[in-house]
N, C-alpha and C positions, 0 to 999 in steps of 0.2 A: 630329274634325278636318276634317269635310266643309266645303267652301266654302259661304258663305251670303251672301245679300243682306238687309240690314236696310232695311225701308221705314218711315220715320217717320210717325206719325200726325199729322194737320194741327195738332192743338193743341200739338205738341212744338216747333214752329219757326215762323218768320215767312217769308212769301214776298212780296217787294215788287218793283214795276216802277219803275225809275228811268232817267234819262238816262245813257247810257253815257259814262264818263269818257274823255277823249282821252289815254290812256296805253297803253304796251305791254301785250300780253296777260299777260306775266309779273308786271306790277304791278297788274293789275286788281283782285285780291281786296283788296289793301291800300287801293286808291283808293276802292272802294265801301264799305268798312267804315265810314268816317266820314260817308258820305252817307245811311246808313240809320238813324242813331241816332234820328231823330224818329219812325221807323215801328216801332221795337221797344221792348219793355218791360224790357230788361236792358242793361248797359253794352256798347257796341260792342267795346271792347277785350277783352271776355270771350267774344266770339262766334267760332264757326267759320263761315266764309262760303264760298259757292260761287256761281258765276254761270253762266247759260246764255242764249242769244240770244232776243230777241223777233223775230218774223218780219219780214223786210225789207218784204214786201208790205203790211204793216199800217202802215208808217211814214207814208205819205202826205205825203212831203216834209218831215217833221219830223226833228229830231235823232235819231240812233240810240238805241234803248232797250235795256235789258237787265234780265232777271230776276235777283234776288238772293235766295238762300235763306240764312237765318241761324238758328243754334241756339246756346244757351249751351253752352260747352265741357263743364261738368260733366254736363249732360244727355246729351250725345253719348257721353261716356266711360262713363256708366252703361249706355247701350244696348249699347255694345261689350262691356263686362264681363259683362252679362247673357247675351249671345250666346255668349261664350267659356265662361262657366260652364255653359252647356247643351251644351258639347262641339263647338261650331261654330267655324270660322275665317272670320269675316266679312271679305269682300273688297270689298264695295260698300255704301255707304249712300245710299239714294235717298229721294225725297219722294213723297207720295201723288199730287200733281198729275201728275208725270211717269209714275208707275205707271199711273194711269188713262189718260193719253195713250197708253201702250203698248197697253192693251187696245183702245181705240178704233181705233188704227192697225192692229192685227192684224185686227180685224173689218172695217174699211173702209180698206184701204191706199191707195186712189186719192186724189190731192190734189184731185180734183174734189168730194170729199165733206167738207163741214163738219159735224162731229159734236158735238152737245152731250151731255154725260154728267153726270147728277145722281146723287150718292150721299148718302143720308141714314141716319144712325145716331142712337142716343140721345145720343151725345157730340159729333157734328159733322155738318155738312152742307157739301157742296162741289159746285159746278158748273163744269165745264171746257167750253171750246169749242176743238176741235182740228181740224187738217186734215193728214192723213198724219202726219208726224213733228213737226209744228209746233204748239206751244201758243200760242194767240192770246189766251186770256182764262181766268182762274180767279178765282172769287168764293167766299168763305166764306159760307155761308148762315147768317144770324143768326136768333136767336130759336127755335131748334129745341127743342121741348118734350121732356120725358122720356116723355110718353105722347101718343098721337094719338087718344085716346078722347074722345067727347063734345065738350064745349066747347073743349077744347084744340085739336082739329082745326079747329073752326069759326074759332078765333082765328088759327090758323097758316096755313091754306090759301091765303088771299088774299095774305098777306105772302110766302109761298113763290112763288106765281105771279108776283108783282111782281118779285122778285129774279131769277127765271129769265128772265122776259120782258125785263127790262132787259139781262141778259147777252147774250141772243140778239140783241136790237136793237142793242146796242153793237158786237157782232161784225160785224153786217151793215152798219150805217149809220156808226157811229163809226170803224170800222176799214176801211170800204170793201170788204167781202168779199161774195162771192156768197151767196145765201140758204142757210141751214143745211139740211142734208139730213134730219136726224132728231135726236130727243132720246132718249137711252137712260136708263132709270131703274133704280137699284138701291137697295133699302131693307131694313133689318132690322126685326125685331119686327112682322112682319105688316102693314107700312105700305104696301107697294109698290102694291097694287091701288088703294087709294083715292087715292094720289098720281097714278098713271097716269090714272085715270078723270077726276080734276079737271083735270090739265094737258092731257089729250087734248081735253077739251071747250072749253078756253079758248085754246089756242095754235094757230097756223096751220100747224104742221109736224107730221109723223108722230111719235108718241110710242110707244116700244117698251120692253118689259121687257128689261133687259140680261141677265137670267138666260136668256132664250130665245136671245139672241145668243151667249152663252157656250157653250151646248149645241150650237146649230146650226152656228156658224162656227168655234168653237175646239175642239169635242169634249171639253169639260171633264167630268171624272167626280168623284164624291164618294166618300169612304171612311168607312164608318160601322159597324163598323171595316173592313168588307170593301168592295171597289169596287162602286159602283152605276152601271149603265149608265143614263143619263138620257135621257128623251124630252122634247122641248120642249113637247109637247102634254099631258104628264101630270106636270108639275112640281108638287110639293106646296109649301105655305107653308114647311115646314122646309127643303126644297131651295133655295127662293128666298132665304131668310134666310141660309143657309150660304154661298151663292154671293156674296151682297152683303157678308157679313162677310169673306170671303176675297179680295175683289177687289184690294186693294193687294198682297197676296202674289202673286196671279196676274200682276199688272202688273209686279212686281219680277222674276218669272221670265222675262217677255217682254222685259226691258230690253235684252238683247243684240241684239234685232232692231230696236231704235230707233237711228237714225243720230245724233240730237242728243245731245251729252254730258249726262249727268246728274250731280248732286252726288255726289262720291265721297270 
């Protein structure tokens, strides 16, 4: 019966940015439901939706925008049932983009720091750009291969660079924001070092392993099965992969420290 937070994997839902309807807050969910149909691959009437704000400073005189998260109701009900079957009492349902926002905010709380965070696994890729508690941009990385060995890495690395570079450029130029402070990298399956090496050589901003930030700034420990006191200078590939895999859960745990409302 312990309270729990469920953090949905990116492939479980859709996150879209649309113009904010001119309706009362109590009517917002119903108003956006019909505007997102063209962006989702399931009927809007079958969706559970939640909204959260797009930063006002990024509007640049345009109409107010709003983020909308949408998930098929049966998929959400399945996640709740799975948590309850495991003995938990889920009280919050969050999304990966905001969980990663929470991690970046905890490590870099000042609104002066624009932080890019790239997480790559064999099932998904996601790059966020945040500042303090505000999410400015989130892009799903396309074309992530099942392996980054040999030719697969050669074919993917430039596409990855282009998607990350466009995200950072849009944050700075398209949204009129100060230069990003750093790009944090988390990757599973031993991919982290080659991703960092490539992006560090090609991008004009500092590129840091997020595993090091988690250990130095957040004091994260691993249990395997007993607690391991980690040192940023002696992290193994196994440590880095475990931290990358657990990142949404860590962000879900930090949710209470974020001021912006998350999907619930």
